[in-house]
GUKE-919144 format. One line per field, with one value per residue: x, y, z of N, C-alpha, C in turn; residue in one letter; residue number from 0. Coordinates in steps of 0.02 Angstrom, whole numbers, plus 50000, padded with zeros to 5 digits. Layout:
N
n_xx <- c(X ...)
n_yy <- c(Y ...)
n_zz <- c(Z ...)
ca_xx <- c(X ...)
ca_yy <- c(Y ...)
ca_zz <- c(Z ...)
c_xx <- c(X ...)
c_yy <- c(Y ...)
c_zz <- c(Z ...)
residu <- c(A ...)
num <- c(NUM ...)
END
This chain:
117
n_xx <- c(50046 50038 49973 49841 49666 49574 49508 49509 49584 49741 49806 49964 50076 50250 50358 50525 50543 50594 50580 50556 50546 50429 50337 50317 50256 50138 50086 50063 49974 49869 49838 49816 49695 49610 49599 49542 49413 49374 49365 49264 49157 49140 49095 49169 49305 49431 49566 49664 49839 49964 50122 50233 50389 50458 50591 50593 50460 50336 50202 50048 49914 49767 49638 49465 49345 49219 49067 49063 49032 48951 49039 49015 48897 48939 48924 48941 49000 49088 49252 49340 49380 49406 49500 49580 49627 49632 49686 49787 49889 49902 49958 50098 50138 50086 49963 49797 49682 49521 49420 49265 49101 48927 48916 49014 49140 49306 49430 49580 49708 49867 49991 50166 50284 50454 50540 50473 50444)
n_yy <- c(49948 50102 50225 50290 50236 50338 50488 50454 50494 50466 50445 50417 50317 50268 50153 50109 49949 49777 49642 49496 49505 49444 49435 49568 49619 49538 49591 49738 49705 49664 49771 49862 49803 49822 49955 49989 49938 50018 50141 50110 50069 50111 50244 50361 50473 50471 50362 50279 50210 50122 50062 49943 49883 49757 49675 49592 49569 49610 49738 49791 49911 49955 50058 50126 50248 50222 50148 50009 49833 49672 49535 49408 49418 49434 49382 49225 49208 49311 49348 49451 49479 49351 49293 49389 49472 49401 49267 49296 49355 49250 49167 49189 49165 49240 49328 49393 49488 49552 49673 49728 49796 49829 50008 50025 50052 50000 49895 49825 49716 49666 49535 49479 49369 49367 49267 49142 49001)
n_zz <- c(49998 49951 49965 50051 50018 49910 49974 50105 50253 50320 50482 50546 50630 50623 50655 50625 50556 50537 50423 50336 50150 50102 50210 50240 50125 50142 50267 50223 50117 50187 50278 50184 50124 50239 50250 50138 50159 50262 50195 50112 50185 50324 50338 50375 50369 50415 50466 50579 50596 50666 50675 50744 50818 50922 50981 50857 50845 50764 50746 50683 50695 50636 50646 50653 50684 50634 50570 50621 50620 50615 50616 50606 50524 50403 50224 50169 50037 50024 50025 50075 50210 50268 50183 50100 50213 50346 50308 50221 50317 50402 50315 50313 50443 50534 50634 50628 50705 50741 50805 50823 50816 50780 50769 50846 50787 50711 50750 50690 50719 50675 50689 50692 50722 50726 50770 50756 50666)
ca_xx <- c(49993 50087 49935 49777 49619 49545 49448 49531 49640 49771 49839 49994 50138 50275 50422 50566 50537 50625 50536 50571 50503 50360 50294 50305 50220 50068 50057 50048 49917 49797 49821 49782 49620 49576 49589 49503 49353 49361 49334 49201 49096 49137 49064 49225 49350 49492 49580 49726 49875 50024 50178 50286 50421 50493 50631 50573 50386 50296 50122 50017 49863 49718 49577 49430 49286 49157 49005 49082 48980 48955 49074 48962 48839 48972 48899 48993 49038 49137 49311 49379 49408 49434 49558 49620 49666 49662 49710 49848 49938 49907 50007 50156 50147 50056 49894 49753 49631 49480 49377 49215 49031 48891 48914 49088 49205 49340 49499 49621 49780 49911 50059 50204 50336 50511 50576 50427 50451)
ca_yy <- c(49995 50159 50285 50267 50240 50407 50503 50438 50535 50410 50458 50350 50311 50214 50145 50063 49876 49724 49577 49467 49541 49422 49459 49644 49616 49513 49642 49785 49699 49655 49830 49893 49781 49844 50024 49999 49921 50083 50190 50092 50043 50139 50303 50393 50499 50463 50294 50279 50154 50112 50005 49943 49816 49752 49616 49557 49560 49671 49742 49840 49914 49997 50079 50185 50268 50206 50111 49947 49784 49611 49494 49348 49426 49437 49335 49171 49210 49368 49318 49492 49475 49288 49275 49451 49499 49352 49223 49333 49357 49178 49116 49202 49139 49299 49326 49443 49498 49602 49691 49772 49787 49882 50064 50039 50063 49941 49879 49770 49701 49616 49527 49437 49353 49349 49199 49096 48962)
ca_zz <- c(50003 49943 49980 50078 49972 49897 50011 50175 50282 50358 50525 50562 50674 50592 50679 50588 50571 50501 50416 50266 50111 50094 50259 50237 50080 50169 50311 50185 50084 50240 50295 50126 50117 50289 50244 50084 50196 50301 50141 50077 50231 50388 50347 50407 50322 50447 50502 50617 50596 50707 50671 50792 50830 50988 50978 50802 50856 50720 50762 50643 50705 50609 50681 50640 50729 50606 50598 50639 50597 50647 50577 50600 50465 50330 50182 50151 49972 50017 50052 50103 50287 50288 50143 50087 50267 50388 50273 50197 50369 50426 50260 50338 50513 50586 50664 50617 50748 50725 50860 50798 50822 50760 50808 50889 50749 50694 50769 50670 50750 50640 50718 50664 50776 50686 50804 50739 50611)
c_xx <- c(50035 50038 49875 49715 49592 49494 49461 49595 49674 49817 49891 50056 50182 50336 50468 50553 50582 50590 50552 50519 50423 50310 50278 50260 50130 50040 50033 49989 49858 49792 49790 49698 49581 49552 49542 49426 49326 49327 49268 49137 49085 49109 49108 49273 49426 49506 49653 49763 49938 50051 50228 50323 50463 50524 50602 50500 50350 50222 50100 49952 49822 49645 49536 49370 49220 49104 49007 49027 48986 48977 49044 48921 48876 48944 48966 49028 49075 49200 49364 49411 49437 49504 49603 49653 49684 49705 49782 49904 49953 49957 50077 50175 50130 49988 49863 49696 49584 49432 49333 49142 48992 48893 48972 49150 49247 49406 49537 49684 49814 49970 50087 50266 50399 50535 50529 50450 50409)
c_yy <- c(50064 50216 50251 50273 50322 50425 50488 50454 50479 50450 50409 50362 50267 50212 50108 49982 49840 49665 49565 49501 49514 49427 49530 49656 49592 49557 49698 49778 49694 49728 49876 49875 49822 49924 50036 49982 49981 50136 50175 50080 50084 50202 50356 50431 50494 50396 50315 50214 50167 50054 50015 49885 49816 49680 49567 49546 49614 49676 49802 49846 49969 50003 50131 50190 50264 50175 50042 49898 49724 49556 49433 49354 49427 49371 49286 49171 49257 49341 49373 49491 49406 49274 49337 49479 49452 49302 49247 49336 49286 49143 49132 49180 49198 49285 49391 49450 49555 49614 49746 49744 49842 49948 50080 50050 49998 49943 49823 49767 49641 49607 49462 49424 49331 49286 49141 49071 48985)
c_zz <- c(50001 49979 50013 50022 49962 49941 50084 50198 50322 50418 50552 50601 50649 50615 50644 50604 50518 50495 50351 50221 50091 50148 50268 50180 50108 50212 50271 50149 50124 50260 50231 50117 50175 50278 50186 50112 50238 50248 50112 50122 50301 50395 50384 50359 50350 50473 50537 50608 50631 50692 50724 50783 50887 50970 50923 50801 50815 50732 50721 50678 50664 50645 50658 50690 50699 50621 50629 50609 50629 50599 50560 50538 50404 50288 50178 50082 49971 50062 50075 50161 50280 50242 50126 50144 50315 50355 50251 50256 50397 50378 50279 50400 50553 50599 50640 50666 50738 50789 50839 50819 50794 50801 50846 50853 50733 50719 50730 50701 50714 50676 50683 50710 50730 50713 50788 50675 50546)
residu <- c(M R H P P A G L R L V H T L A P C T A P G H V A D A L A G A V G E A L Q N V A R H A D V D T A T M R L T E V D G H V V V E V H D E G D G F D P A G A P A H R Y G I R Q S I I G R V A A V G G E A R L D T A P G K G T Q W T F E W W G D R P)
num <- c(0 1 2 3 4 5 6 7 8 9 10 11 12 13 14 15 16 17 18 19 20 21 22 23 24 25 26 27 28 29 30 31 32 33 34 35 36 37 38 39 40 41 42 43 44 45 46 47 48 49 50 51 52 53 54 55 56 57 58 59 60 61 62 63 64 65 66 67 68 69 70 71 72 73 74 75 76 77 78 79 80 81 82 83 84 85 86 87 88 89 90 91 92 93 94 95 96 97 98 99 100 101 102 103 104 105 106 107 108 109 110 111 112 113 114 115 116)
END
């Protein structure tokens, strides 16, 4: 992700991090998908992102104060959350967690541990 989606202001804090290229690509792709969802569905014009690393543990957080949603209500034929976000991060040994509810906003936390196989 080079730029946030059109119409979305991104407030970010980015610490220098080290990860293999395929991991960085997966995290960037998942963040890009999360931000696309903010732009499409959250009914807000601003999202925040924080990137940190401590001892090889990379954490990316994406948050919006938008509409939120019920993840269980996502149609089975839609793969955005399951594959483009969660599956992408899991494929490189990371974890993606979602915290949202209608009216609550949305918080994504992506983690990758450098010392894991």
